[in-house]
C-alpha positions, -999 to 999 in steps of 0.1 A, spaced: -75 -102 165 -54 -112 136 -67 -137 105 -39 -161 116 -48 -163 152 -81 -178 140 -84 -217 142 -99 -232 104 -135 -241 121 -136 -202 123 -125 -191 92 -150 -222 81 -181 -212 105 -172 -174 89 -170 -187 54 -202 -205 57 -221 -179 68 -216 -159 39 -223 -190 16 -254 -190 37 -263 -148 31 -260 -147 -2 -218 -137 -1 -189 -161 -9 -197 -189 -26 -175 -218 -13 -171 -242 -38 -177 -242 -76 -164 -255 -105 -178 -231 -132 -175 -197 -130 -204 -175 -120 -215 -143 -127 -200 -116 -103 -162 -129 -113 -162 -149 -75 -154 -188 -71 -137 -213 -54 -97 -214 -69 -94 -255 -48 -124 -262 -24 -122 -255 12 -109 -291 27 -75 -281 4 -80 -248 20 -84 -255 54 -58 -246 77 -39 -218 52 -38 -181 66 -52 -166 33 -90 -185 29 -108 -156 4 -91 -138 -18 -102 -102 -39 -82 -91 -63 -87 -56 -72 -74 -41 -101 -78 -3 -113 -71 3 -149 -83 32 -174 -80 30 -208 -58 -3 -206 -78 -23 -234 -45 -34 -249 -26 -48 -219 -55 -61 -199 -69 -88 -224 -38 -106 -215 -31 -104 -179 -68 -117 -171 -62 -149 -188 -35 -151 -169 -50 -143 -139 -76 -166 -142 -51 -192 -153 -31 -184 -116 -56 -182 -92 -73 -210 -101 -41 -235 -88 -43 -212 -61 -55 -233 -22 -75 -202 -17 -113 -212 -6 -126 -178 -24 -113 -155 -58 -128 -128 -66 -116 -103 -95 -125 -67 -90 -118 -43 -120 -123 -10 -106 -128 12 -146 -114 48 -142 -137 63 -164 -118 44 -195 -127 59 -231 -118 26 -246 -128 -14 -240 -113 -14 -209 -147 -25 -187 -160 -50 -215 -120 -62 -215 -125 -70 -180 -160 -82 -179 -154 -106 -202 -123 -115 -185 -144 -134 -158 -139 -95 -135 -163 -78 -109 -164 -47 -131 -169 -11 -112 -171 20 -134 -162 57 -125 -180 77 -145 -149 100 -150 -110 94 -140 -104 98 -106 -73 91 -102 -56 58 -92 -56 59 -53 -94 63 -61 -93 35 -77 -78 16 -56 -100 24 -25 -130 20 -41 -117 -13 -52 -110 -20 -9 -144 -8 -2 -159 -39 -27 -135 -63 -18 -158 -95 0 -124 -113 4 -104 -116 38 -72 -109 20 -67 -81 -6 -46 -83 -38 -34 -53 -59 -17 -43 -91 -16 -26 -118 -37 -33 -146 -11 -19 -172 2 -56 -169 37 -49 -158 34 -74 -121 37 -107 -132 7 -131 -121 30 -158 -114 42 -139 -85 10 -139 -71 12 -184 -52 42 -170 -35 31 -140 -21 3 -158 -6 25 -185 7 45 -150 22 16 -142 39 20 -169 67 44 -148 82 36 -117 76 2 -83 80 14 -76 37 38 -85 10 53 -61 -13 62 -78 -45 97 -53 -43 111 -46 -80 149 -38 -54 153 0 -73 155 -17 -107 128 -22 -132 121 13 -148 138 41 -164 167 50 -153 160 80 -141 126 63 -123 150 39 -103 176 66 -92 141 86 -74 123 52 -62 162 45 -48 158 83 -22 120 79 -19 129 39 -4 159 60 15 138 80 32 109 60 39 140 34 56 150 58 76 114 73 84 105 45 94 137 25 111 139 -1 87 147 -11 49 118 -4 28 137 -22 -4 110 -9 -27 85 22 -12 63 28 -41 49 -13 -59 19 -13 -66 18 -51 -66 12 -63 -29 -11 -83 -9 -27 -75 26 -54 -85 53 -89 -68 43 -95 -55 72 -67 -33 80 -70 -20 39 -102 -12 50 -93 5 83 -66 28 63 -85 34 33 -95 68 44 -58 76 49 -51 72 14 -49 97 -15 -67 95 -50 -28 94 -71 -6 70 -73 12 80 -42 -9 51 -19 12 23 -24 39 46 2 7 53 26 -2 19 26 34 6 33 47 41 62 8 36 80 13 0 82 48 -2 96 44 26 120 9 8 131 34 -21 143 21 -47 116 40 -71 101 53 -65 66 72 -84 38 91 -77 10 98 -102 -14 115 -98 -54 103 -94 -82 111 -86 -119 89 -57 -139 71 -63 -170 75 -37 -197 40 -20 -208 22 -14 -239 11 24 -239 21 51 -224 20 53 -185 -4 71 -165 22 85 -134 43 116 -139 74 118 -129 75 158 -113 40 154 -103 36 123 -91 73 122 -72 68 157 -55 39 142 -38 54 111 -27 76 130 -10 51 152 7 37 118 16 61 105 34 69 134 54 32 138 66 28 101 73 62 110 91 49 142 112 19 112 122 31 79 138 71 93 142 74 131 147 107 129 165 125 114 133 114 147 118 117 175 140 150 162 164 172 166 129 151 197 122 165 210 157 193 204 157 203 221 120 184 250 141 208 248 169 239 243 147 231 270 121 223 297 156 257 285 172 275 290 142 262 325 133 271 332 171 304 324 172 314 334 137 300 370 148 314 374 183 346 368 164 337 391 136 318 418 155 327 408 189 290 403 199 257 380 201 237 389 171 198 389 172 201 368 144 221 340 164 192 347 190 161 335 168 179 304 158 184 289 189 152 295 204 135 285 168 158 251 180 139 245 209 111 258 198 107 228 171 126 199 197 92 212 223 69 207 191 81 174 179 75 158 219 42 168 221 34 154 182 55 125 196 31 121 227 -2 132 207 13 101 182 13 77 211 -22 79 221 -30 73 184 -8 47 181 -24 32 218 -61 33 204 -48 16 169 -38 -15 194 -66 -14 213 -89 -12 182 -66 -42 164 -73 -65 194 -112 -54 200 
């Protein structure tokens, strides 16, 4: 059962139980150790869908950006109509003062002894999050915290809200590549996706924890989350924002990470919507086989083995797609039962 289907007393009981067990504090005017505090108090937050929030922020050598970002975050988070807020910074093997700056800024810091990857840091943060909703954003300062209230408002209607760059805001070549991925992801999912790779998003914690084992350890985790939730039937909304320039060098490698995004889209497609992949491949093979047959018939007056092979391959791909579609339907049915339980 999703959070918005629960009534306010149940949410309050849940938070009270956590408070009594040493979990989430409900009403504090001073920020305690660990980065958790009450934003406005439960009486003002009652009735809102986002009742408790964990901000998960992966960071690696972001000392140039993190100090200002933490100050902005604290300022914005205190204005939210949310009973509990925490900031979880996952220091992914930084060699600078990233961890110390995050701790001074009021965050609960989790440190990796060595860099495991941006996605690995996000996965660790998701597992450590104590809120019912998780806000993901990058530690490079490109995601303005001023957008967070809008994401929280949009979450009243969606299971996940993605802050969308709309294919702009970065280098020209990166914007072009992102637009290609957006169109490919839109085709696979059957829904228009304005930003497939944005790492700035707010989603239900129970869904994030359920999908965390599917996420890669690299920058391609947003692609996996978006595609998986869309194909699993969760409601996903997109809200535009303007990305800010960062200080320092980006850790994204266009070629390596870009090719990984493409492979992940294909993997998610075959995982949830196999016919979106197998039908076009089968049709292409059939067209090549028939075309080759027509060519050899008029040029040599015979039907060649290559034409037969291509047509047979087309039939096999189509059959494989049907089998995969049945397996995907069974998997989605199981996920739906688990969501309703």
